[in-house]
N, C-alpha and C positions, 0 to 999 in steps of 0.2 A: 509828473506826467512824463517827463522825459526818461525817468528811470524805468517806468513802464514800457514805453516803447524800446528801450534798450534791451530789456528782458525778453520781450516778444520777438525781437530781431535776432537775439542770440539763440533763442529756442529754434526759430526757423533756420538759421545757420546750421545748428547742431543736427536737426533732423536731416537736412539735406547732405551733411557729410559724416554721418555716423559710420561705425563700423561696417566695412564693405570689402569685396574682393575686386581688386584691379586685374584686368586681363592683360597679361604681359607674356610675350614670347610663347603663346600657346597654353599657358598655364595661368593659375589664379595666385594673386599675393594677397594675404589678408593684411588689411591697414585699418588704422583709426582714422578719425575726422581730420587729422592733420597731414594724413599720407604717411604716417610712420608705420613700418611693418611691425605686426604683433605676434608673428610667427615666421620663422626664417624658411618654412618649407614652401614649396610650389605645389599647390593642390591641382587635381585634375577635374574635379566636378565638385559641385555643392547643390545643396537644396535651396536654391536661390531664384530670385527674379531679376529681370533687367533693371538695372539702376540708371546708367548713362550710356548713350551712344554717340558717335561722331555724325558729321555731316552726310556721310554715305550709309549711315545705319548700321555701322560696325559697332558691336557691344565693346564699351570701354570698362565698365564696372558692373558688378552684380551685388545685390543686397540680399543678405540672409532673410528667408521666410519667416525663420524663428530661431531661438537659442535654446540649448545648444544645437548647432546647426549640422546636419549630416554632411560630411566631406570625404573626398577620396585622397588618399595621399599614397604615391607609390604603389597603386593598386590595391591598396588596403583601404577599408572603410572604417570611419569613426565618426565622432563628434567634435566640434570646436566650440569652446566656450567663448563667451563675449570677450573675455581677456586674452585668448588666444591659445589655451591649452588644448592640445590633441588627445582624445581619449579613444582609443581603438575598441571596436566592437568585441565583446567577450564570447559571443556565440558563433558568429559567423563574419568574418572581416571582409568577405566576398561580396556582400550585399549591403546596400545602404540601411542605415537604421536610425531610429530616434530612441534615445536612452530615456525611459520614462521610469517614474517610481514603481510602476507594476512589472517592469521588465523591458527587455529590448524590443522595440516595435519595427519590424523589418518591412521595407518597402519593396516588395517582391513583385515583379513582373514590370518594373519601370525601366525606361530606357534614359539615355542621357545624350543630349545634343547641344552644342554651343555652351558646354559646362553646366547645363541645366536639366531638370527633370523632365521627362515626357512619359505619357502613358504608353506602355507597352501592350503585349497581348495578356489578357487575364490578370491585371494588376490587382493585387490585395495587400491590405495592412495585416501583418501577422505578429501578434503578439507573444513572445516567447518568455516563460518564466525562468528563474535562476537555474533550473535544471534543463533548459533548452526545449521544455515541452510546449507545444501551442496551447495558450491559454484562450485566445479569442482570434478569429479571422474574419476581416471584413472585406467584401468586394468593393472596389474602388471604380466609380464610373467617371470622376473628374476631381480636380482640385484647383484651389485658388488661394494664394498666399498660406496661411496656416490652416486652411479648412479642406476637408476631405468629404466629397459626396459618395456615401458609402451604403452598403446593405449587407444584411446577414444571410439573406435568403434569395437576393437578386429580385425580389418582388416589392417589397417596401423599402424607401430609401430616406436618408436622413443626412445631417452634417455633423462631423466630429473634427476636433482639432488634433494637433500632433501628440497630445497627451491622452488621446481618446476621451476627452470631454465631450459630452454630447451637447451640441449647439442647436440642433434641431432633432426632434424625436424621429426615429426610423418608421415613419408612419406615411410617407408620401410617394407620389408616382409623377411621371413627367407630364408636361401639358399636353404633349403629342401622344396620341392613343397608342402608338407603337414604340413609343419610348425614343424616337429619334430626336436629335438637337437637345437632348437631355444633358445640359452642361452648363457651367456658369458663363455669363456673358464676360466680355473683356473688361467690365466694371464690376464684377463679382455679383450679378443678379441671378436669381434662379427661378424659373416659372413653374409651378407645380400645384398639385392638389392631393387631398387626402385618398389614400387607397381604400375608399369605400364608395359603394353605389351613391349617385346623386350628389357627390360632393362637388364644390364650387372652385373655381380657379383663383389663385392669387400669386404673389411673389415674394421671395424673401432675399435678403443679401447674404454675402458668404458668412457672416456671423449668425445666421439663423434668424435675425430680426425681420419681422413682417414690414415691408415697405408697401406692398399694395394688398389690401384687405382681401380675403378669400369670399368674394361674392360675385364672381364673374362666370358666365356660362362658357367663354372661351378667353383666351389670353395669348399675346405674342409668345412663340416658343422659346426665343432668346431675345432679351431686351437689351438693344444696344442703342436705339434712339430714345433718349429719356423723356423727350416732349412728344412723342407720337407713338404711344404704346397701344397696340390693336387689342380691343376687347369687345365682348358681346354681352349685352345686359340680359336681365331676365325676360324681356319682351322680344328677344332674339333680334335686336338692332345693334349693328356694329358703329363703333366711334372710336375716338383716340382719346387717351388720357396721358398726363405727364407722370413722372415718378412720384410726384406729390398727391396724385389721385384726381387733379384737376382736369376737367373736360377740355381738350384742345380742339376736337372736332364732335359737333353734336351726333347724338344717337339716332340717326334717321336712316341708315344705309342697310341694304340687304347684302350688298357686297362691297368690300373695301380691302385693298392690299395690306398685307402683314407688314410689309417693308416699302417705304416710300422711294420712288425713282423720280426721274426728271418729268414723266409722264405716267398718270396712274388713272385707271378706270375705276369709277365708282358707280354704284346703282342704288337708287331709292325705290320706293314703291311705284313711282311714275316716270322717272327719268334715269337715264345712263349718260354720264359725260366724264370728262377728264379733269384732273387736278394736278398742279405742279408740287414741288417739294415744299412750297410756302402755303399749301393747301387753297390756292387760287384757281379758279375754274380757268380751263383751256378750251376754247372752241365753244360750239353749241350744245345745248342740252338735247339728246335724243329720246324719243318715246320708246324706241326699240333699238337694240344693237346686238345682233345674232352673227356669231362667227360660223361660216360654213366653209370648211377647207381652208384655202388662202384668200377667200373673200369674206366680207362682212356686209349683211344686210342691215341697213339701217332706216329708221322712220323718224321723220322730223315734219311737225306741222302737218299730221296725218298724211304724209306723202313718203313713198319708199325710194331708196336709191341703194347704190352698191359701192363699197370702197374696196380697195386693195389691202394687203397685209400691212403697208406702210400708211394706212388710213388716207390714201389719195383717192379722190372721187373717180370711180370707173364709169358708173351709170348715174346720171343726175337725179336728183330727189324730186320726181315729177309724177310717179306713178302710185295709184291708190292700192296696187298689189303687184308683187313680183314673186313668182314661183318657178321651181325647176321645170324645164319643158322635158318631153319624153325623149328616149334614147332611139337611135336609129339603127335598125338591123344591119345595114350594109356598112355603117360606119359607126361602131360603138364609141368611139373618142368625140364624136360630135356632141356639143352641149349648147343649150340656148336657155332662154327664159321666157315663159308666158307672162305678159304684163297686161294691167288693166289701166287704161287712162281715160278719164272722163265717162266712166262706166262702160267703155268699150274695150274688147279683147284684141290682142295682137301679139306678135312673137318678135323677139329681139336676140342678137347675139350676146355672148358673155362680155362683149366689150361695148355694148350699148347700140350697135347699128340695127336697124330696122330690117327684119326679114318680112314680116308682114305687119303693115301699119295698123295700129289699133283702130278698128272701125266695125267690130262685130259684137253683137249683143249677147252671145253664148259661146261657151266652149263646149263642144259636143264630142269630140273624139280624141283620145290619147293614144296614139298608135305605138305603144311600146313594142320595139322589136317586130313590128308588123311588116307584110310584104310592102315593097317600094312603090306600090301603085299609088299610095298617099301616105302622107306623114301626119297631118294634124287637121282636124276638122272644126270650123267655126259655124255658127248660124247668124244670119241677119234678116230680119223680117221673114221669118220661117223658111227661108232659103238656105240650104246646106253648101258651104264652100270648102272643099277638100284641097290641101295644099301639100307639096313635097317640102324637103327641108331647106330648099333654096328659096321657098317663097312663091314658086310657080304654081298657078292654078291647075289642078289636075282634073276636078270635076266639079260642076255645078248644077244645082237643081235638086228638086224633091224635098221630102222633110228631113231626110238624113237620119242620123242617129236618134233614138228615142230618148236616151238620157242625156240631158244638157245641163251645164252649170251656167247659170246667168247670175249677173250682179243684181 
């Protein structure tokens, strides 16, 4: 048993300190697991990923994404074997390339920052044969370790490795309908569906292995949170699953955020409410929650109120109805709300102060940009009451308007 643990620890230690590039004096020194240099040259760039960083985030070492690894030495590109031998590109030493059995695969349109590869403008993998003739060209949308998200026609995509071995057939498109967010996540996951009508969504890892079955109507565009992956099922209900496909939030939601924050609005068939990052409910459940400009009209226990943009109550939840009031011709900036309380109509300011106390059975006149002799008309016991925008009674008496809206 002791020997088994020794072997395991040896393997772990070896994996942590295998061949790497130490960042030194603005260059890269190729070393083995003991820190011994395997090549005396100082390299400028390599096709690598971050290995170690210091406490301030500065890169200490880089790990080759694959071998032989493309490297740049004294402005010339070639590849470096695991043993440290540098082999210069035969076709074009000005561009990074992978030396494959089929020819040199040039990484055209790539940029280099912090000694690592970055996608530039219109990057491609261009395979040249021994005569320098392009044998195959693939457009690159993203890469992760030894995997490239590529297409031959920029319509159907798949994954190949640095030897152009197909890890995922070139038959897929992005989860987002416009192709936005079409890239590997920081953990190497990719959300996709087949490029055919009616296909369903799923996810693969950077090696092309399916991690989430292709059975969803919608899925998170980029999977960063492995425990709360947004999906929509065949019944058009949203929920969360984890990377193993287990449900972490039941499928009962009409609306659900794709990414969790400290406060998240969710909506079922009957309620709107908020949950935190741990999926715990925050505050009450609302029967309705409607945003209009910088205000939110909400309904709770069959009563309406108004919140501001920070969800702070502006108008208490005491009205059976709240609606926008008419505008004023002489002051278009004036705003107010028509409210109904205990079956009676009234008028309040947008801050909740009463202009006309709810006490009228019908709303009869909405004087949109009307002359200023009256602003709004209510009726009570078949008697008409016409008010100006300050709540002053302008005229009383008679049947008033013929068309009235009554509770």
